C-alpha positions as MATLAB code, in Angstrom:
seq = 'MSISDRLLVLSFVALAGGLSGCVTVKPQDRTILADPIMQIGAESPAHTQVNHALENREGANGGDGVSGGGCGCN';
ca = [
       0.000    0.000    0.000;
       1.559    3.254   -1.115;
       1.608    6.510    0.800;
      -1.035    8.062   -1.463;
      -3.371    5.098   -0.840;
      -2.878    5.435    2.904;
      -3.556    9.163    2.702;
      -6.736    8.505    0.722;
      -7.976    5.945    3.259;
      -7.095    8.258    6.138;
      -8.967   11.144    4.527;
     -12.081    8.985    4.038;
     -11.937    7.842    7.654;
     -11.563   11.447    8.830;
     -14.441   12.562    6.601;
     -16.700    9.764    7.853;
     -15.828   10.575   11.460;
     -16.468   14.264   10.935;
     -19.821   13.743    9.260;
     -21.024   11.360   11.945;
     -20.723   14.154   14.520;
     -23.322   16.295   12.737;
     -26.771   15.737   14.149;
     -30.052   17.632   14.220;
     -31.482   18.051   17.710;
     -35.242   17.864   18.075;
     -36.923   20.836   19.814;
     -38.185   18.656   22.668;
     -34.615   17.429   23.298;
     -33.125   20.932   23.378;
     -34.614   21.632   26.789;
     -32.813   18.609   28.207;
     -29.509   19.566   26.588;
     -29.838   23.194   27.727;
     -30.176   22.135   31.370;
     -27.563   23.914   33.527;
     -26.357   20.555   34.846;
     -25.143   19.769   31.303;
     -22.798   22.779   31.292;
     -19.085   22.323   31.863;
     -18.173   23.420   35.361;
     -21.719   23.268   36.697;
     -22.117   22.238   40.316;
     -23.303   18.721   40.827;
     -26.531   18.136   42.781;
     -24.524   16.391   45.509;
     -22.243   19.422   45.903;
     -25.262   21.714   46.079;
     -26.870   19.532   48.755;
     -23.704   19.454   50.852;
     -23.383   23.238   50.631;
     -27.022   23.629   51.684;
     -26.517   21.322   54.671;
     -23.355   23.169   55.729;
     -25.059   26.552   55.432;
     -27.921   25.374   57.623;
     -25.658   23.707   60.185;
     -23.149   26.550   60.446;
     -25.697   29.345   60.194;
     -23.611   31.004   57.509;
     -24.197   31.594   53.839;
     -21.482   31.875   51.201;
     -17.836   32.270   51.981;
     -16.782   29.396   49.773;
     -14.566   30.882   47.142;
     -14.398   34.576   48.054;
     -11.736   36.219   50.123;
     -12.365   37.945   53.420;
     -13.977   36.960   56.644;
     -17.375   37.773   58.020;
     -16.248   41.019   59.654;
     -16.868   43.253   56.641;
     -13.206   43.942   55.937;
     -11.855   42.878   52.573;
];
């Protein structure tokens, strides 16, 4: 098999792989795909539940990811 034949086969494989990624999404499926949980970096439901439990137990809200204490000074 020559180099040109290999290049031809590789280009067909790449073309077939690229075309298989194109899909039409039905309108009723768009609501599921647009859910915030599907976004990269979205908080998981378990993380949200743990934060809610900690906020209720500690009597504090926030403070996870921002600088400063609760005294009002930055």
